[in-house]
C-alpha positions, 0 to 999 in steps of 0.5 A, spaced: 491 700 881 495 695 886 492 691 892 488 695 897 491 698 903 489 696 910 485 702 910 482 701 903 480 694 906 477 697 912 473 702 908 471 697 903 468 693 908 465 699 912 461 701 905 459 693 904 456 693 912 453 700 911 449 697 904 447 691 908 445 695 914 440 700 910 437 694 906 436 690 912 433 697 915 427 696 909 425 690 912 426 686 906 431 680 905 436 680 899 431 676 895 425 681 896 430 687 895 432 685 889 426 683 886 423 690 888 428 694 885 429 690 879 437 688 881 440 681 881 440 678 888 447 676 886 449 683 885 446 685 891 450 680 895 456 682 892 455 689 894 454 687 901 460 682 901 466 683 905 469 678 901 468 682 894 475 684 893 473 690 888 468 693 893 463 698 890 463 704 885 461 711 887 456 710 882 453 703 885 452 707 892 449 712 888 444 707 885 443 704 891 441 711 895 436 712 889 433 706 891 432 708 898 431 715 897 437 717 901 442 722 899 450 720 898 451 724 904 446 720 908 449 714 906 456 716 908 453 719 915 456 713 919 461 712 924 
């Protein structure tokens, strides 16, 4: 797979922002969230980072949704 298109980059960044928004909605810092859900804080930081060139996989998003007790539909139900 080649470089991300502009549209791909926009979607990747929206997903990272959604992860951050939902994590912040728990009232937990990255460190607290990582500890509670047994996830490395650096990995969580990568999930939330717009600077991550790879973005996250659908499997990572599904795992994150499981931590929050929401569905993939709930995750993607945003503008």
